[in-house]
C-alpha positions in Angstrom: -111.4 104.7 -58.6 -111.1 106.5 -61.7 -111.6 104.2 -64.8 -107.5 103.3 -65.5 -106.9 102.4 -61.6 -110.2 99.9 -62.2 -108.4 98.2 -65.3 -105.1 98.3 -63.4 -106.5 96.3 -60.5 -108.8 93.8 -62.5 -105.0 93.4 -64.4 -103.7 92.8 -61.2 -106.2 90.0 -60.3 -105.8 88.3 -63.7 -102.1 88.2 -63.0 -102.7 86.4 -59.9 -104.2 83.8 -60.7 -102.0 83.3 -63.5 -99.9 82.5 -60.8 -103.0 80.4 -59.3 -103.0 78.2 -62.0 -100.1 77.7 -62.7 -99.6 76.2 -59.2 -102.5 74.0 -59.6 -101.4 73.0 -63.0 -98.1 71.8 -61.7 -99.5 70.5 -58.5 -99.1 66.1 -57.9 -102.9 66.2 -58.0 -104.3 69.3 -60.0 -107.6 69.9 -58.9 -109.8 69.6 -62.9 -112.7 71.9 -60.3 -110.6 73.7 -59.6 -108.2 74.3 -62.6 -111.7 75.1 -65.1 -112.7 77.6 -62.2 -109.5 79.9 -62.4 -109.6 79.9 -66.2 -113.8 80.4 -65.9 -112.9 83.3 -63.9 -109.5 85.1 -65.9 -111.4 85.1 -68.9 -114.9 87.0 -67.1 -111.5 89.4 -65.8 -110.4 89.2 -69.8 -113.8 90.0 -70.8 -114.1 93.3 -68.4 -111.1 94.4 -69.3 -111.0 94.3 -73.3 -114.4 96.0 -72.6 -113.4 98.3 -70.2 -110.0 100.0 -72.2 -112.4 100.3 -75.0 -115.0 102.0 -72.9 -112.2 104.0 -71.9 -110.7 104.5 -76.0 -114.3 106.5 -75.6 -113.8 108.9 -73.9 -113.0 112.4 -75.3 -109.8 113.4 -74.3 -108.8 117.2 -73.5 -105.4 118.7 -75.0 -103.7 117.9 -71.4 -104.4 113.9 -71.5 -107.1 114.1 -69.3 -110.5 113.0 -69.7 
């Protein structure tokens, strides 16, 4: 899997977790532990995405834009 594909997959997972979090927050009886877990996982993914984007920016590009 290319680095760009990995970043895209993590972004999709982050968006899915955001949807799950919104659902949980707006339930009649939100589960605080589930909300905490989802927020923690989203933060972990955000940090991982940032790390991979920074690493990708450090990869030299040739004239065609390929690494």
